[in-house]
C-alpha positions in Angstrom: -85.7 79.6 63.0 -83.1 82.0 61.7 -84.0 80.8 58.2 -87.5 82.1 58.5 -86.3 85.7 59.4 -83.9 85.5 56.5 -86.7 84.4 54.2 -89.0 87.2 55.3 -86.1 89.9 54.9 -85.6 88.5 51.4 -89.1 88.9 50.4 -89.5 92.3 52.0 -86.3 93.6 50.1 -87.4 91.9 46.9 -90.9 93.4 46.9 -90.4 96.7 48.7 -86.9 97.4 47.7 -85.7 101.1 48.0 -89.1 102.6 47.3 -92.3 101.4 49.0 -94.4 103.7 47.0 -93.8 101.9 43.9 -94.8 98.6 45.5 -98.1 100.2 46.7 -98.9 101.7 43.4 -98.4 98.3 41.7 -100.6 96.6 44.1 -103.3 99.3 43.7 -103.0 99.0 39.9 -103.4 95.2 40.1 -106.4 95.5 42.4 -108.0 98.3 40.1 -107.3 96.1 36.9 -108.9 93.2 38.6 -112.0 95.1 39.8 -112.6 96.5 36.4 -112.1 93.2 34.5 -114.6 91.6 36.9 -117.0 94.3 35.9 -116.5 93.2 32.2 -114.3 96.0 31.1 -111.2 95.6 28.9 -108.9 97.0 31.4 -105.5 95.9 30.2 -104.1 99.4 29.7 -104.7 100.4 33.4 -101.6 98.5 34.6 -99.0 99.9 32.2 -100.2 103.5 32.7 -100.1 103.0 36.6 -96.6 101.5 36.4 -95.2 104.3 34.1 -96.7 107.0 36.4 -95.4 105.4 39.4 -91.8 105.1 37.8 -92.1 108.8 36.7 -93.0 109.9 40.1 -90.3 108.1 41.8 -87.7 109.4 39.3 -89.0 112.9 39.9 -88.6 112.5 43.7 -85.1 111.1 43.3 -84.1 114.0 41.2 -85.3 116.7 43.6 
């Protein structure tokens, strides 16, 4: 069962990495984009805007 723990740690490190806030922002952005698309909106710009904002916020926090 050691391989199961190793598998879980790999995916945690791959998805979360060093900054969990970026992972949360991307999940929220994907959810918001999906909700808007289901309502009939052309929502493709939402995801890049969220990702750029999350990266900018993360960089700002790292430089402080």
